[in-house]
DRENDO-1510 file (C-alpha; in Angstrom, 1 decimal, always signed):
<recs>
REC; n; res; u; v; w
REC; 1; MET; +78.6; +126.7; +91.2 .
REC; 2; ASN; +82.1; +125.1; +91.6 .
REC; 3; LEU; +81.7; +121.5; +90.5 .
REC; 4; LEU; +85.5; +120.7; +90.8 .
REC; 5; PRO; +86.8; +118.5; +93.6 .
REC; 6; HIS; +88.0; +120.2; +96.7 .
REC; 7; ILE; +90.1; +117.3; +98.2 .
REC; 8; GLY; +91.7; +114.1; +97.2 .
REC; 9; ILE; +91.9; +110.9; +99.2 .
REC; 10; ASP; +94.1; +107.8; +98.8 .
REC; 11; PHE; +92.0; +105.4; +100.8 .
REC; 12; GLY; +94.6; +102.7; +101.4 .
REC; 13; THR; +94.5; +99.4; +103.3 .
REC; 14; TYR; +97.4; +100.3; +105.5 .
REC; 15; LYS; +97.5; +104.1; +105.4 .
REC; 16; THR; +95.1; +106.8; +104.2 .
REC; 17; ARG; +96.3; +110.1; +102.9 .
REC; 18; ILE; +94.3; +113.3; +102.2 .
REC; 19; VAL; +95.2; +116.4; +100.2 .
REC; 20; SER; +93.4; +119.6; +99.6 .
REC; 21; LYS; +93.4; +122.1; +96.7 .
REC; 22; TYR; +93.9; +124.8; +99.4 .
REC; 23; SER; +97.3; +123.4; +100.5 .
REC; 24; THR; +100.3; +121.4; +99.4 .
REC; 25; GLU; +100.4; +119.5; +102.6 .
REC; 26; ILE; +99.8; +115.7; +102.7 .
REC; 27; TYR; +97.9; +114.5; +105.8 .
REC; 28; GLU; +98.2; +110.8; +106.6 .
REC; 29; GLU; +96.9; +108.3; +109.2 .
REC; 30; PRO; +96.9; +104.5; +109.6 .
REC; 31; THR; +93.6; +103.1; +108.3 .
REC; 32; VAL; +92.3; +101.8; +111.6 .
REC; 33; VAL; +89.7; +102.5; +114.2 .
REC; 34; ALA; +89.7; +101.6; +117.9 .
REC; 35; ALA; +86.5; +100.3; +119.5 .
REC; 36; LYS; +85.4; +99.1; +122.9 .
REC; 37; ASP; +82.1; +97.4; +123.7 .
REC; 38; GLY; +80.8; +98.4; +120.3 .
REC; 39; LYS; +81.7; +102.1; +120.8 .
REC; 40; LEU; +84.2; +103.9; +118.6 .
REC; 41; LEU; +87.0; +105.4; +120.6 .
REC; 42; ASP; +89.5; +106.8; +118.1 .
REC; 43; PHE; +91.0; +106.5; +114.6 .
REC; 44; GLY; +94.4; +106.4; +113.0 .
REC; 45; GLN; +97.6; +106.7; +115.1 .
REC; 46; ALA; +95.6; +107.5; +118.2 .
REC; 47; ALA; +93.8; +104.2; +117.7 .
REC; 48; LEU; +97.1; +102.3; +117.4 .
REC; 49; ALA; +98.2; +103.7; +120.7 .
REC; 50; SER; +95.5; +101.4; +122.3 .
REC; 51; LYS; +96.6; +98.2; +120.5 .
REC; 52; ASN; +98.1; +96.7; +123.6 .
REC; 53; ASN; +94.9; +97.2; +125.6 .
REC; 54; LEU; +93.2; +93.8; +125.5 .
REC; 55; SER; +89.8; +95.4; +126.1 .
REC; 56; VAL; +90.1; +97.6; +123.0 .
REC; 57; GLU; +89.5; +96.2; +119.5 .
REC; 58; ILE; +91.5; +97.5; +116.6 .
REC; 59; ILE; +89.5; +97.3; +113.4 .
REC; 60; HIS; +90.6; +97.7; +109.7 .
REC; 61; PRO; +87.8; +99.0; +107.5 .
REC; 62; LEU; +89.8; +97.7; +104.4 .
REC; 63; GLN; +91.3; +94.2; +104.0 .
REC; 64; ASN; +93.3; +93.3; +100.9 .
REC; 65; GLY; +92.0; +96.4; +99.1 .
REC; 66; GLU; +88.4; +95.6; +99.7 .
REC; 67; ILE; +85.8; +97.1; +102.0 .
REC; 68; ALA; +85.5; +94.9; +105.1 .
REC; 69; ASN; +83.3; +97.1; +107.2 .
REC; 70; SER; +81.5; +100.1; +105.6 .
REC; 71; GLN; +80.3; +101.6; +109.0 .
REC; 72; ILE; +83.9; +101.6; +110.4 .
REC; 73; GLY; +85.1; +103.0; +107.1 .
REC; 74; GLU; +82.6; +105.9; +107.3 .
REC; 75; ALA; +83.7; +106.6; +110.9 .
REC; 76; PHE; +87.4; +106.6; +109.9 .
REC; 77; ILE; +87.0; +108.9; +106.9 .
REC; 78; TYR; +84.7; +111.3; +108.9 .
REC; 79; GLY; +87.0; +111.4; +111.9 .
REC; 80; PHE; +90.1; +111.9; +109.9 .
REC; 81; TYR; +88.7; +114.6; +107.7 .
REC; 82; LYS; +87.0; +116.5; +110.6 .
REC; 83; SER; +90.4; +116.5; +112.5 .
REC; 84; LEU; +91.9; +118.6; +109.7 .
REC; 85; SER; +91.7; +122.4; +109.6 .
REC; 86; ILE; +90.6; +122.3; +105.9 .
REC; 87; SER; +87.3; +120.7; +106.9 .
REC; 88; SER; +86.2; +124.0; +108.4 .
REC; 89; LYS; +86.4; +125.6; +104.9 .
REC; 90; ILE; +84.2; +122.9; +103.3 .
REC; 91; PHE; +80.9; +121.6; +104.7 .
REC; 92; ARG; +80.2; +118.9; +102.1 .
REC; 93; ALA; +83.4; +118.2; +100.1 .
REC; 94; LYS; +83.7; +117.3; +96.4 .
REC; 95; VAL; +86.2; +114.4; +96.5 .
REC; 96; PHE; +88.6; +112.6; +94.3 .
REC; 97; VAL; +89.2; +109.2; +95.9 .
REC; 98; SER; +91.5; +106.4; +94.9 .
REC; 99; CYS; +90.0; +103.1; +95.8 .
REC; 100; SER; +93.1; +100.9; +95.8 .
REC; 101; THR; +93.6; +98.6; +92.8 .
REC; 102; SER; +90.4; +96.7; +93.0 .
REC; 103; LYS; +88.4; +96.2; +89.8 .
REC; 104; SER; +85.3; +95.0; +91.7 .
REC; 105; GLU; +82.3; +97.1; +90.9 .
REC; 106; VAL; +80.7; +96.1; +94.2 .
REC; 107; ASN; +83.8; +97.4; +96.1 .
REC; 108; LYS; +83.9; +100.6; +94.0 .
REC; 109; GLN; +80.3; +101.3; +94.8 .
REC; 110; ALA; +80.8; +100.6; +98.5 .
REC; 111; ILE; +83.7; +103.1; +98.6 .
REC; 112; HIS; +81.7; +105.7; +96.7 .
REC; 113; GLU; +78.8; +105.4; +99.1 .
REC; 114; LEU; +81.0; +105.3; +102.1 .
REC; 115; VAL; +82.9; +108.6; +101.3 .
REC; 116; LYS; +79.7; +110.3; +100.1 .
REC; 117; THR; +77.9; +109.4; +103.3 .
REC; 118; SER; +80.7; +110.5; +105.6 .
REC; 119; ILE; +82.0; +113.8; +104.0 .
REC; 120; GLY; +81.2; +114.2; +100.3 .
REC; 121; SER; +78.6; +115.8; +98.2 .
REC; 122; ASP; +80.1; +114.5; +94.9 .
REC; 123; VAL; +82.6; +111.7; +94.8 .
REC; 124; PHE; +84.8; +110.9; +91.8 .
REC; 125; LEU; +86.5; +107.5; +91.9 .
REC; 126; LEU; +90.0; +106.9; +90.6 .
REC; 127; ASP; +92.0; +103.7; +90.5 .
REC; 128; THR; +95.6; +103.4; +91.5 .
REC; 129; LEU; +96.9; +103.3; +87.9 .
REC; 130; THR; +95.0; +106.4; +86.9 .
REC; 131; SER; +96.5; +108.3; +89.8 .
REC; 132; ILE; +100.0; +107.2; +88.9 .
REC; 133; LEU; +99.4; +108.0; +85.2 .
REC; 134; ALA; +98.8; +111.7; +86.2 .
REC; 135; LEU; +102.4; +112.0; +87.3 .
REC; 136; GLN; +103.8; +111.0; +83.9 .
REC; 137; ASP; +104.8; +113.4; +81.1 .
REC; 138; LYS; +102.2; +112.4; +78.5 .
REC; 139; GLU; +103.9; +114.3; +75.8 .
REC; 140; LYS; +106.9; +112.0; +76.1 .
REC; 141; LEU; +104.7; +108.8; +76.0 .
REC; 142; SER; +103.6; +106.9; +72.9 .
REC; 143; PRO; +103.1; +103.3; +71.8 .
REC; 144; GLN; +106.8; +103.5; +70.8 .
REC; 145; ASN; +107.8; +104.9; +74.1 .
REC; 146; PRO; +105.6; +103.4; +76.8 .
REC; 147; CYS; +105.9; +103.6; +80.6 .
REC; 148; PHE; +105.9; +100.3; +82.6 .
REC; 149; VAL; +104.6; +100.5; +86.2 .
REC; 150; LEU; +104.6; +98.1; +89.2 .
REC; 151; HIS; +102.9; +99.3; +92.3 .
REC; 152; ILE; +102.9; +97.0; +95.4 .
REC; 153; GLY; +100.3; +98.3; +97.7 .
REC; 154; ALA; +99.1; +97.0; +101.1 .
REC; 155; GLY; +96.1; +95.1; +99.8 .
REC; 156; ASN; +97.1; +94.2; +96.3 .
REC; 157; THR; +99.6; +94.9; +93.4 .
REC; 158; ALA; +98.9; +96.8; +90.2 .
REC; 159; LEU; +100.8; +96.4; +86.9 .
REC; 160; GLY; +100.3; +98.9; +84.1 .
REC; 161; ILE; +101.6; +100.1; +80.8 .
REC; 162; PHE; +101.0; +103.7; +79.9 .
REC; 163; THR; +101.1; +105.5; +76.5 .
REC; 164; ASN; +99.9; +108.9; +75.4 .
REC; 165; GLN; +96.4; +107.3; +75.1 .
REC; 166; GLY; +96.3; +106.3; +78.7 .
REC; 167; VAL; +96.5; +102.9; +80.3 .
REC; 168; ALA; +97.2; +100.5; +77.4 .
REC; 169; PHE; +97.5; +97.3; +79.5 .
REC; 170; SER; +96.8; +96.5; +83.2 .
REC; 171; MET; +96.7; +93.6; +85.6 .
REC; 172; TYR; +95.7; +93.5; +89.3 .
REC; 173; ILE; +97.3; +90.9; +91.6 .
REC; 174; PRO; +95.4; +90.2; +94.9 .
REC; 175; PHE; +98.5; +90.2; +97.0 .
REC; 176; GLY; +100.5; +93.0; +98.6 .
REC; 177; GLY; +102.0; +94.1; +101.9 .
REC; 178; ASP; +99.1; +92.6; +104.0 .
REC; 179; TYR; +100.0; +89.2; +102.4 .
REC; 180; PHE; +103.6; +89.6; +103.5 .
REC; 181; ASP; +102.5; +90.5; +107.0 .
REC; 182; LYS; +100.4; +87.3; +107.3 .
REC; 183; LEU; +103.3; +85.2; +106.0 .
REC; 184; ILE; +105.7; +86.7; +108.6 .
REC; 185; GLN; +103.1; +86.2; +111.3 .
REC; 186; ARG; +102.9; +82.5; +110.5 .
REC; 187; GLN; +106.6; +82.0; +110.1 .
REC; 188; VAL; +107.2; +83.6; +113.6 .
REC; 189; TYR; +104.6; +81.3; +115.0 .
REC; 190; ALA; +106.1; +78.2; +113.4 .
REC; 191; VAL; +109.5; +79.0; +114.9 .
REC; 192; THR; +108.5; +80.4; +118.4 .
REC; 193; GLN; +104.9; +79.1; +118.9 .
REC; 194; LYS; +103.9; +82.7; +119.7 .
REC; 195; ARG; +101.5; +84.8; +117.8 .
REC; 196; ILE; +102.6; +88.4; +117.1 .
REC; 197; SER; +100.2; +91.1; +115.9 .
REC; 198; LEU; +100.0; +92.1; +112.2 .
REC; 199; PHE; +101.0; +95.6; +113.4 .
REC; 200; ASP; +104.3; +94.2; +114.6 .
REC; 201; CYS; +104.7; +92.4; +111.3 .
REC; 202; GLN; +104.2; +95.7; +109.4 .
REC; 203; ASN; +107.2; +97.1; +111.3 .
REC; 204; ILE; +109.3; +94.0; +111.2 .
REC; 205; LYS; +109.4; +93.7; +107.4 .
REC; 206; HIS; +110.7; +97.3; +107.1 .
REC; 207; GLU; +113.3; +96.7; +109.9 .
REC; 208; ILE; +114.7; +93.3; +109.0 .
REC; 209; GLY; +118.3; +93.2; +107.9 .
REC; 210; THR; +120.2; +96.2; +106.7 .
REC; 211; LEU; +120.2; +98.0; +103.4 .
REC; 212; ASP; +123.6; +98.0; +101.5 .
REC; 213; LYS; +123.2; +101.3; +99.8 .
REC; 214; THR; +126.3; +100.8; +97.5 .
REC; 215; GLN; +124.7; +97.6; +96.1 .
REC; 216; ASN; +121.1; +98.7; +96.8 .
REC; 217; GLU; +120.4; +95.3; +98.3 .
REC; 218; ARG; +118.9; +94.2; +101.5 .
REC; 219; MET; +121.2; +92.1; +103.7 .
REC; 220; TRP; +119.4; +89.5; +105.8 .
REC; 221; GLN; +121.4; +89.0; +109.0 .
REC; 222; GLY; +121.0; +89.2; +112.7 .
REC; 223; ASP; +118.0; +88.9; +115.0 .
REC; 224; VAL; +114.7; +90.8; +114.9 .
REC; 225; GLN; +113.0; +91.9; +118.1 .
REC; 226; CYS; +109.3; +91.1; +118.0 .
REC; 227; LEU; +106.4; +91.5; +120.4 .
REC; 228; SER; +103.9; +88.7; +120.9 .
REC; 229; GLY; +100.2; +89.4; +121.5 .
REC; 230; GLU; +100.9; +89.5; +125.2 .
REC; 231; THR; +103.6; +92.1; +124.6 .
REC; 232; GLU; +106.3; +89.6; +125.7 .
REC; 233; GLY; +109.6; +90.2; +123.9 .
REC; 234; ILE; +110.7; +87.5; +121.5 .
REC; 235; LYS; +113.5; +87.3; +118.9 .
REC; 236; ILE; +113.7; +85.6; +115.6 .
REC; 237; ASN; +116.5; +85.4; +113.1 .
REC; 238; SER; +116.2; +87.6; +110.0 .
REC; 239; THR; +116.6; +84.6; +107.7 .
REC; 240; GLU; +113.3; +83.3; +108.9 .
REC; 241; ILE; +111.6; +86.6; +107.9 .
REC; 242; LYS; +113.5; +86.4; +104.6 .
REC; 243; MET; +111.9; +83.1; +103.9 .
REC; 244; ALA; +108.4; +84.5; +104.5 .
REC; 245; MET; +109.2; +87.6; +102.4 .
REC; 246; GLU; +110.6; +85.7; +99.5 .
REC; 247; LYS; +107.5; +83.4; +99.5 .
REC; 248; GLY; +105.3; +86.5; +99.1 .
REC; 249; LEU; +107.6; +88.1; +96.5 .
REC; 250; ASN; +107.7; +84.9; +94.5 .
REC; 251; THR; +103.9; +84.8; +94.4 .
REC; 252; ILE; +103.8; +88.3; +93.0 .
REC; 253; ALA; +106.7; +87.7; +90.6 .
REC; 254; ASP; +104.9; +84.7; +89.2 .
REC; 255; ASP; +101.9; +86.9; +88.2 .
REC; 256; VAL; +104.3; +89.6; +86.8 .
REC; 257; GLU; +105.9; +87.0; +84.6 .
REC; 258; TRP; +102.4; +85.9; +83.4 .
REC; 259; PHE; +101.6; +89.5; +82.6 .
REC; 260; ILE; +104.8; +90.0; +80.6 .
REC; 261; ALA; +104.3; +86.7; +78.7 .
REC; 262; GLY; +100.9; +87.9; +77.6 .
REC; 263; LEU; +102.1; +91.3; +76.1 .
REC; 264; PRO; +102.2; +91.9; +72.4 .
REC; 265; ASP; +105.7; +91.4; +71.0 .
REC; 266; ASP; +106.4; +95.1; +70.4 .
REC; 267; PHE; +105.7; +96.0; +74.1 .
REC; 268; ALA; +107.6; +92.9; +75.4 .
REC; 269; ASP; +110.6; +94.0; +73.3 .
REC; 270; LYS; +110.4; +97.5; +74.7 .
REC; 271; LEU; +110.4; +96.2; +78.2 .
REC; 272; LYS; +113.8; +94.7; +77.6 .
REC; 273; GLN; +115.1; +98.2; +76.8 .
REC; 274; LYS; +113.3; +100.0; +79.7 .
REC; 275; SER; +112.5; +99.4; +83.4 .
REC; 276; PHE; +109.5; +99.0; +85.5 .
REC; 277; LEU; +108.8; +102.0; +87.7 .
REC; 278; LEU; +108.4; +100.5; +91.1 .
REC; 279; SER; +106.3; +102.1; +93.9 .
REC; 280; GLY; +104.3; +101.1; +96.9 .
REC; 281; GLY; +103.6; +101.8; +100.5 .
REC; 282; CYS; +103.2; +98.9; +102.9 .
REC; 283; GLY; +104.3; +96.4; +100.2 .
REC; 284; TYR; +107.5; +98.2; +99.1 .
REC; 285; ILE; +110.7; +97.5; +101.2 .
REC; 286; PRO; +113.9; +99.3; +100.1 .
REC; 287; GLY; +116.2; +96.8; +98.5 .
REC; 288; ILE; +113.6; +94.4; +97.1 .
REC; 289; GLU; +114.2; +96.0; +93.6 .
REC; 290; LYS; +117.4; +94.0; +93.2 .
REC; 291; TRP; +115.7; +90.8; +94.2 .
REC; 292; LEU; +112.9; +91.5; +91.7 .
REC; 293; THR; +115.4; +92.4; +88.9 .
REC; 294; ASN; +117.2; +89.0; +89.4 .
REC; 295; ARG; +113.9; +87.1; +89.6 .
REC; 296; LEU; +112.2; +88.7; +86.6 .
REC; 297; GLY; +115.2; +89.6; +84.4 .
REC; 298; VAL; +113.9; +93.1; +83.8 .
REC; 299; GLY; +115.1; +96.5; +85.0 .
REC; 300; ILE; +113.5; +98.0; +88.1 .
REC; 301; THR; +113.7; +101.7; +88.9 .
REC; 302; VAL; +112.2; +103.0; +92.2 .
REC; 303; VAL; +110.3; +106.2; +91.9 .
REC; 304; PRO; +110.9; +109.1; +94.3 .
REC; 305; GLU; +108.8; +108.8; +97.5 .
REC; 306; PRO; +107.4; +105.4; +96.4 .
REC; 307; ASP; +104.8; +105.3; +99.2 .
REC; 308; LYS; +103.3; +108.7; +98.2 .
REC; 309; VAL; +103.0; +108.2; +94.4 .
REC; 310; VAL; +99.2; +107.7; +94.4 .
REC; 311; ILE; +98.4; +110.8; +96.5 .
REC; 312; ARG; +100.9; +112.8; +94.5 .
REC; 313; GLY; +99.0; +111.8; +91.4 .
REC; 314; ILE; +95.7; +112.9; +93.0 .
REC; 315; GLN; +97.4; +116.1; +94.1 .
REC; 316; LYS; +98.4; +116.8; +90.5 .
REC; 317; LEU; +94.9; +116.1; +89.2 .
REC; 318; LEU; +93.5; +118.6; +91.7 .
REC; 319; SER; +96.0; +121.2; +90.5 .
REC; 320; GLU; +95.1; +120.6; +86.9 .
REC; 321; GLN; +91.4; +121.0; +87.7 .
REC; 322; ILE; +92.2; +124.4; +89.3 .
REC; 323; ARG; +94.2; +125.6; +86.3 .
REC; 324; ALA; +91.3; +124.5; +84.0 .
REC; 325; GLN; +88.9; +126.8; +85.8 .
</recs>
């Protein structure tokens, strides 16, 4: 009997991605479900197409990296998986699933049961840092040559230090891209007295300003076009969004400084010579690395495809399992 996982899932607050050992393709959908009068209508991108229909409720099964609604989560995972051609090859899948950066045992158990009930026969939980660690060349790592990781997800942020022995130090910060969205939403309301949706906030924070590629710095200028809850067009200056974003980034940076201050002297000294590897999906916006470097006084290097680093790690773990057969 084959006891090795068939598929991997990065079950994210903002987006969920699925990979299979039968394919190199990465499938992704927004982690949302549309419902009307208590009945589920659709999931993912199709659900978002209904967001301006006032009679349809858009539900997030995850909030800040934690399960908010297990029933909706089951429906989302089941619908997403069954929409893929790979589901016809596997009746009850054996699954690697990354459960955000939460360290809550209650949340981990909830995700385990949710995935098992919806599509799985065996479910193996991974945290975000374990998935990212899989991408590192462990032969080059050691206590003398560690790897420093900063991952800003939608629900929360993970800090980790890797050596050839695994994750040597870690910290989980309960703020991420969702927190930025809420700060933007409140700032827009304070200026315009109009409430825009969190979906619009997700888009706004990636569209504000322009990226100066020569300086790798985001320039905050000009107006941002928003939609209020009634789909009425409103505008707000980018500097207002910048204020909200910097408030969120400063909150995360405070905890990163706390993490660095608590490191043993030998690791703290090595951080002065190396850089944090920065990744993230909903919480990473191109150009913030320069802001973080100036705020923290440490080097920041963005990894390739920063929004896909977790699912790439899961994909590598799947391929390693296959080679080990």
